[in-house]
C-alpha positions as CSV (number, residue, x, y, z in Angstrom):
1,X,-24.2,21.3,-18.2
2,X,-21.6,23.9,-17.7
3,X,-21.0,26.1,-20.8
4,X,-18.3,25.2,-23.0
5,X,-18.2,21.5,-22.1
6,X,-18.5,19.2,-25.2
7,X,-20.6,16.2,-25.5
8,X,-18.9,13.5,-27.4
9,X,-20.7,10.4,-28.9
10,X,-18.3,7.9,-27.8
11,X,-16.2,7.4,-24.7
12,X,-12.3,7.8,-25.1
13,X,-9.4,7.7,-22.8
14,X,-9.5,11.6,-22.4
15,X,-12.9,11.1,-20.6
16,X,-11.0,9.3,-17.7
17,X,-8.2,11.8,-17.5
18,X,-9.3,14.6,-15.0
19,X,-9.7,17.3,-17.3
20,X,-12.7,19.1,-19.1
21,X,-13.5,16.1,-21.0
22,X,-14.0,14.1,-17.9
23,X,-16.0,16.8,-16.0
24,X,-18.4,17.0,-19.1
25,X,-18.9,13.3,-19.0
26,X,-19.6,13.3,-15.3
27,X,-21.9,16.5,-15.7
28,X,-23.8,15.4,-18.8
29,X,-24.3,11.8,-18.0
30,X,-23.8,10.7,-14.3
31,X,-24.9,14.0,-12.6
32,X,-27.8,14.0,-14.8
33,X,-28.8,10.3,-14.3
34,X,-28.4,10.5,-10.4
35,X,-30.1,13.9,-10.1
36,X,-32.3,14.5,-7.1
37,X,-34.8,17.0,-6.1
38,X,-34.1,19.3,-4.4
39,X,-30.6,19.2,-6.1
40,X,-29.0,20.4,-2.7
41,X,-30.7,18.8,0.3
42,X,-30.2,20.3,3.7
43,X,-27.4,18.5,5.4
44,X,-26.3,16.8,2.4
45,X,-23.2,17.5,0.1
46,X,-23.8,15.0,-2.9
47,X,-22.9,14.4,-6.5
48,X,-24.1,18.0,-7.7
49,X,-21.2,19.5,-5.7
50,X,-18.7,17.5,-7.7
51,X,-16.3,17.6,-4.7
52,X,-13.8,15.0,-3.9
53,X,-16.4,13.2,-1.8
54,X,-19.9,13.6,-0.3
55,X,-21.0,14.4,3.3
56,X,-24.0,13.9,5.3
57,X,-24.9,15.9,8.4
58,X,-25.3,13.5,11.5
59,X,-25.9,15.3,14.7
60,X,-23.0,18.0,15.3
61,X,-20.9,16.1,12.9
62,X,-20.5,15.3,9.2
63,X,-20.0,11.7,7.8
64,X,-17.9,12.0,4.8
65,X,-17.5,9.4,2.2
66,X,-15.6,8.8,-1.0
67,X,-14.8,6.0,-3.6
68,X,-12.1,5.7,-6.3
69,X,-11.0,2.9,-8.8
70,X,-7.3,2.5,-9.8
71,X,-6.1,1.3,-13.2
72,X,-2.7,2.4,-13.3
73,X,-0.2,0.9,-15.8
74,X,2.5,-0.2,-14.9
75,X,1.0,-1.6,-11.6
76,X,4.5,-1.4,-10.1
77,X,6.5,1.8,-10.3
78,X,9.3,3.7,-8.4
79,X,8.0,4.8,-5.2
80,X,4.9,2.6,-5.0
81,X,2.3,0.3,-6.7
82,X,-1.3,0.1,-7.3
83,X,-2.0,-1.1,-3.7
84,X,-0.3,1.9,-2.1
85,X,-2.1,4.2,-4.6
86,X,-5.5,2.9,-3.9
87,X,-5.3,3.4,-0.1
88,X,-3.6,6.8,-0.4
89,X,-6.0,8.2,-2.9
90,X,-9.1,7.4,-1.0
91,X,-7.6,8.6,2.4
92,X,-6.5,11.8,0.6
93,X,-10.0,12.4,-0.9
94,X,-11.5,12.2,2.7
95,X,-8.8,14.5,4.0
96,X,-9.6,17.1,1.2
97,X,-13.2,17.5,2.8
98,X,-11.7,17.7,6.3
99,X,-12.0,14.1,7.4
100,X,-8.5,13.3,8.4
101,X,-9.5,10.5,10.8
102,X,-10.7,7.4,8.8
103,X,-13.2,5.2,10.2
104,X,-12.8,2.6,7.7
105,X,-12.2,1.5,4.2
106,X,-13.6,-1.2,1.7
107,X,-11.3,-3.0,-0.9
108,X,-12.6,-4.5,-4.1
109,X,-10.2,-6.2,-6.4
110,X,-10.5,-7.6,-10.0
111,X,-7.8,-9.8,-11.1
112,X,-6.9,-10.9,-14.5
113,X,-6.5,-14.7,-15.0
114,X,-2.9,-15.6,-14.7
115,X,-1.9,-12.7,-12.5
116,X,1.1,-13.9,-10.5
117,X,0.0,-14.7,-6.8
118,X,3.3,-13.2,-5.6
119,X,2.5,-9.8,-7.3
120,X,-0.8,-9.9,-5.6
121,X,0.7,-10.4,-2.2
122,X,3.2,-7.9,-2.7
123,X,0.4,-5.2,-3.5
124,X,-1.6,-6.4,-0.4
125,X,1.5,-5.8,1.6
126,X,1.8,-2.3,0.2
127,X,-1.8,-1.6,1.0
128,X,-1.4,-2.7,4.6
129,X,1.7,-0.5,4.9
130,X,-0.2,2.5,3.7
131,X,-3.1,1.8,6.0
132,X,-0.6,1.9,8.8
133,X,0.7,5.2,7.8
134,X,-2.8,6.7,7.5
135,X,-4.1,5.0,10.8
136,X,-6.8,3.3,8.6
137,X,-8.1,-0.2,8.3
138,X,-9.9,-2.1,5.5
139,X,-13.1,-3.5,6.9
140,X,-14.7,-5.2,4.1
141,X,-14.3,-6.0,0.4
142,X,-14.8,-8.0,-2.8
143,X,-12.9,-10.0,-5.2
144,X,-13.6,-10.8,-8.7
145,X,-11.5,-12.8,-11.4
146,X,-11.9,-12.0,-15.0
147,X,-10.6,-13.8,-18.1
148,X,-7.3,-13.6,-19.8
149,X,-7.2,-10.4,-21.7
150,X,-10.5,-9.2,-20.4
151,X,-8.9,-6.6,-18.1
152,X,-5.4,-5.4,-17.9
153,X,-3.8,-7.2,-14.8
154,X,-5.6,-5.8,-11.9
155,X,-8.2,-3.2,-10.8
156,X,-8.6,-1.9,-7.4
157,X,-11.4,0.2,-5.9
158,X,-11.6,1.5,-2.5
159,X,-14.1,3.4,-0.6
160,X,-13.6,5.3,2.6
161,X,-15.6,6.9,5.3
162,X,-14.7,9.3,8.0
163,X,-16.1,12.0,10.5
164,X,-15.3,15.7,10.7
165,X,-17.0,18.5,12.6
166,X,-16.1,21.0,9.8
167,X,-16.4,20.2,6.0
168,X,-13.9,21.8,3.8
169,X,-15.2,22.3,0.4
170,X,-13.4,23.1,-3.0
171,X,-15.7,25.8,-4.1
172,X,-15.2,28.3,-1.2
173,X,-12.3,30.4,-2.0
174,X,-12.5,34.2,-1.4
175,X,-10.6,37.2,-3.0
176,X,-7.3,37.7,-1.1
177,X,-7.1,34.1,-0.1
178,X,-3.4,32.6,-0.6
179,X,-2.9,29.4,-2.6
180,X,-0.7,26.8,-1.0
181,X,0.7,23.6,-2.6
182,X,2.1,21.0,0.0
183,X,5.0,19.9,-1.9
184,X,6.8,19.5,-5.3
185,X,4.4,19.0,-8.4
186,X,4.5,16.5,-11.1
187,X,6.6,13.8,-9.5
188,X,4.0,11.0,-10.0
189,X,3.1,11.5,-13.4
190,X,6.8,11.9,-14.4
191,X,7.9,8.7,-12.6
192,X,5.1,6.7,-14.5
193,X,6.1,8.2,-17.7
194,X,9.7,7.7,-17.3
195,X,8.9,4.1,-16.2
196,X,6.6,3.3,-18.8
197,X,8.7,4.6,-21.7
198,X,12.0,3.2,-20.4
199,X,13.7,6.7,-20.0
200,X,17.3,6.3,-18.9
201,X,17.8,9.1,-16.3
202,X,20.7,10.2,-14.3
203,X,18.5,10.8,-11.2
204,X,15.6,8.3,-11.2
205,X,12.1,9.8,-10.5
206,X,9.9,8.4,-7.8
207,X,6.3,8.8,-7.3
208,X,5.0,10.9,-4.4
209,X,2.1,8.5,-3.6
210,X,1.4,8.6,0.0
211,X,-1.6,9.1,2.4
212,X,-1.6,12.7,3.6
213,X,-4.4,12.9,6.1
214,X,-1.6,13.4,8.9
215,X,-0.2,16.4,6.9
216,X,-3.6,17.9,6.4
217,X,-4.5,17.5,9.9
218,X,-1.5,19.8,10.8
219,X,-3.0,22.3,8.5
220,X,-6.4,22.2,10.3
221,X,-5.4,21.9,13.8
222,X,-5.5,25.6,14.9
223,X,-8.7,26.6,13.1
224,X,-10.0,24.5,10.2
225,X,-12.0,27.5,9.1
226,X,-9.0,29.7,8.1
227,X,-8.5,26.9,5.3
228,X,-11.3,28.0,2.8
229,X,-10.9,25.3,0.2
230,X,-8.8,22.0,-0.6
231,X,-8.2,19.7,-3.6
232,X,-5.9,17.0,-4.3
233,X,-4.3,17.7,-7.9
234,X,-4.4,14.1,-9.2
235,X,-5.2,13.7,-12.7
236,X,-4.9,16.9,-14.8
237,X,-2.6,18.2,-12.1
238,X,-2.4,21.4,-10.3
239,X,-3.7,23.2,-13.4
240,X,-6.9,21.2,-13.4
241,X,-7.3,21.5,-9.6
242,X,-7.0,25.3,-9.7
243,X,-9.4,25.6,-12.7
244,X,-12.1,23.7,-10.7
245,X,-11.5,25.5,-7.5
246,X,-11.5,29.0,-9.3
247,X,-14.5,28.3,-11.5
248,X,-16.6,27.0,-8.5
249,X,-15.6,29.9,-6.3
250,X,-16.0,32.4,-8.9
251,X,-12.7,34.0,-8.2
252,X,-9.4,34.4,-10.4
253,X,-6.2,32.9,-9.5
254,X,-2.8,34.5,-10.0
255,X,0.0,32.0,-9.8
256,X,3.8,33.1,-9.5
257,X,5.7,30.8,-11.5
258,X,9.1,31.4,-9.5
259,X,7.3,30.0,-6.3
260,X,6.2,26.8,-7.8
261,X,8.1,23.9,-6.2
262,X,9.5,21.5,-9.0
263,X,12.3,18.9,-8.5
264,X,15.2,19.4,-10.9
265,X,14.6,15.9,-12.2
266,X,11.0,16.4,-12.7
267,X,11.4,19.5,-14.6
268,X,14.2,18.0,-16.6
269,X,11.9,15.1,-17.9
270,X,8.9,17.6,-18.4
271,X,11.1,19.6,-20.6
272,X,12.4,16.6,-22.5
273,X,8.8,15.5,-23.2
274,X,7.3,18.9,-23.6
275,X,4.7,18.6,-20.8
276,X,4.3,21.5,-18.1
277,X,4.5,20.1,-14.5
278,X,1.4,22.0,-13.7
279,X,-0.5,19.5,-15.9
280,X,1.0,16.2,-14.4
281,X,-0.6,14.1,-11.7
282,X,0.3,14.2,-8.2
283,X,-0.7,11.5,-5.5
284,X,0.7,13.0,-2.2
285,X,0.1,16.6,-2.7
286,X,-2.8,19.1,-1.9
287,X,-3.7,22.5,-3.0
288,X,-5.2,24.8,-0.2
289,X,-6.9,28.1,-0.3
290,X,-6.0,30.0,3.0
291,X,-7.0,33.0,4.4
292,X,-4.1,35.8,3.9
293,X,-3.6,36.5,7.4
294,X,-3.0,32.9,8.3
295,X,-1.1,31.7,5.3
296,X,2.5,32.0,6.8
297,X,1.3,30.1,9.8
298,X,-0.5,27.3,8.0
299,X,2.8,27.2,5.7
300,X,5.1,26.7,8.8
301,X,2.7,24.1,10.2
302,X,2.9,22.0,6.9
303,X,6.7,22.5,6.5
304,X,7.3,21.0,10.0
305,X,5.7,17.8,8.6
306,X,8.0,15.3,6.8
307,X,5.5,15.3,3.8
308,X,5.3,18.9,3.8
309,X,8.7,20.3,3.9
310,X,8.6,21.6,0.3
311,X,5.3,23.4,0.8
312,X,4.9,26.9,-0.7
313,X,2.8,29.7,-1.3
314,X,2.2,29.8,-5.0
315,X,-0.5,32.3,-5.6
316,X,-3.5,34.6,-4.8
317,X,-7.1,34.7,-5.4
318,X,-8.2,37.9,-7.2
319,X,-11.4,39.6,-8.4
320,X,-10.2,39.7,-11.9
321,X,-11.0,37.0,-14.4
322,X,-13.4,34.9,-12.4
323,X,-12.8,31.2,-13.0
324,X,-9.5,31.9,-14.8
325,X,-5.9,30.9,-13.8
326,X,-3.2,33.2,-14.6
327,X,0.5,32.5,-14.5
328,X,3.0,35.3,-13.8
329,X,6.3,34.4,-15.4
330,X,8.3,37.3,-14.0
331,X,8.4,38.7,-17.6
332,X,4.8,38.8,-18.3
333,X,1.5,37.0,-17.5
334,X,-0.3,34.4,-19.5
335,X,-3.6,32.2,-18.8
336,X,-3.2,28.7,-18.0
337,X,-5.7,26.7,-20.0
338,X,-7.7,24.1,-18.3
339,X,-6.4,20.7,-19.7
340,X,-8.7,18.6,-21.8
341,X,-7.4,15.6,-20.2
342,X,-4.3,14.1,-18.6
343,X,-1.4,13.9,-21.3
344,X,-0.5,10.5,-19.9
345,X,-3.5,8.0,-19.6
346,X,-3.7,5.1,-17.0
347,X,-1.8,7.3,-14.5
348,X,-3.9,6.3,-11.4
């Protein structure tokens, strides 16, 4: 297990929240349980890599696969619902490894007894719409019903597979690479928080949930090798994603606070509740490492896409402080701590 990760005797909500606690649980329990020898087989990128998915070499291509379960509360929120989230999350995980063309998806749904049929059909319609946006199809699945009170309303698991000739990892940043975020940060988490707690806002927040495989395809179109690493900043937000990328790549990351794209309404709510937007989940964004000479070109390609118009270069990889993320505020610099967990549970 990585140094500094704490082993807890009981599972708590923080272990599902995407930060250090969840990473510790995966490395200390699941990774150990499913360890294989050799740890890294030739032509296989598996659990040991702790990436957004797995990949298996097949001929001159890679078969990429990923799976995700969704337990968001509430299941309906401004900008989307658990159905749109379940398709987008899996499509985006495939895209983060370079597989922007989806071969197929599976869908397993666990429904609580008494769940309204009308709500289920609304969720399924949302899934179908997200599939259309991603040019993806659900090919098979499973349905279970649990007793009243045995689960909270509805749980959806989706698995996806895709092919790519070039796999992008989250562990291959290099010194000098630029860090790009594909749009405004913190929108999903703040929208869920405002909805869950009934905050009355002058400008209502909406989640950014969307399949972004088309956007990532634009970034990879000219030469996928200039994109050195990718990760979607879901649970734990941009801060957690950057910490993972920096730690695995053995580089430091210096972030320019003034360059961070944050909507005024998102910033307002984050200041109201005292949570940094860097720590808040996103469901329609990506963090990219790009070779410096190509960063401006990749940025323009992203900004030309409707989902990437607010993309920005936010930082640089350095040889200083490997594994650390440093924020330049303009008045000084401070370390950004890796979150222990998502400050708002049941976010995705």
